[in-house]
Structure formats: C-alpha cells, structure tokens
C-alpha positions in Angstrom: 12.6 27.9 4.2 15.8 26.5 3.1 17.0 27.5 -0.9 18.4 24.0 -2.9 21.7 25.2 -2.2 21.0 25.9 1.5 19.1 22.2 1.8 22.6 20.3 -0.2 24.8 22.4 2.3 22.6 20.2 5.5 22.4 17.2 3.5 26.1 16.9 2.8 26.9 18.1 7.1 24.2 15.1 8.6 25.5 12.9 6.3 29.7 14.1 6.9 30.0 10.4 8.8 28.6 8.4 6.2 30.9 7.2 3.0 28.5 6.1 0.5 28.9 4.6 -3.6 29.0 8.1 -6.0 25.6 6.9 -7.6 24.0 6.7 -3.7 25.3 10.0 -2.7 23.4 11.2 -6.0 20.0 10.2 -5.8 20.2 10.7 -1.6 21.3 14.2 -2.5 18.7 14.6 -4.3 15.9 13.2 -2.6 16.6 15.3 0.4 16.8 18.3 -1.7 13.9 17.9 -2.7 12.5 15.8 0.2 14.1 16.2 3.2 11.3 15.9 5.8 11.6 12.4 5.4 15.4 12.4 6.4 16.1 12.5 9.9 18.6 11.0 12.1 18.0 8.3 12.8 17.2 7.5 8.7 20.9 8.3 7.8 21.8 5.7 10.9 19.3 2.7 8.9 21.2 4.2 5.2 24.3 3.8 6.6 23.7 0.1 7.8 21.1 -1.4 5.3 23.6 -0.2 2.9 26.6 -2.4 4.8 24.5 -5.4 4.8 23.7 -4.8 1.2 26.6 -3.4 -0.5 24.7 -3.9 -4.2 21.3 -1.9 -3.4 20.1 -0.4 -6.0 19.3 4.2 -5.3 15.8 3.0 -6.5 15.7 0.4 -3.7 17.5 2.5 -1.0 14.8 5.5 -1.3 12.5 3.1 -0.9 13.0 2.4 2.1 13.9 5.9 3.2 9.9 6.2 2.7 8.7 2.9 4.6 11.2 4.5 7.6 9.0 8.0 7.2 6.0 6.3 7.1 6.1 4.0 9.8 8.2 6.8 12.1 
C-alpha cells in the first residue's frame, strides 16, 4: 500500500492537466490520500467538467459528487 507522500505524488500526476481553485485542490488531494480507490480517470474528467459548469462549487459538494460517481460505477 502506498504511503501518504506517494499518494500525494500520484494525485499530482493524475490531476496535472486540470486547473482548480486552491481550496478545491487541497480538499481533493487530502481526500485522494484517504480514498484513492474512488478516483478513476473518469472521475478526474467529471471533476474538471463539474468545476467548469459550476465554478462556485464548494469542496464539500465536490467530494459528495466524487462519492456519488464511485457508487454508480
């Protein structure tokens, strides 16, 4: 199992192409460390699209969406 530093590096690599506000980036990175199994390539694409469509989204709502997508796949 990967340690926290390795998971943060994985997150940075997987999210490199997506520009997000800092408060969302930090929340997602922290959540990725705890729940990396929820984050597929499709999840990252959905995150980017949701943030583009709803730029005022809160980190709590974004994390709820990640869980919802994971449950439905």
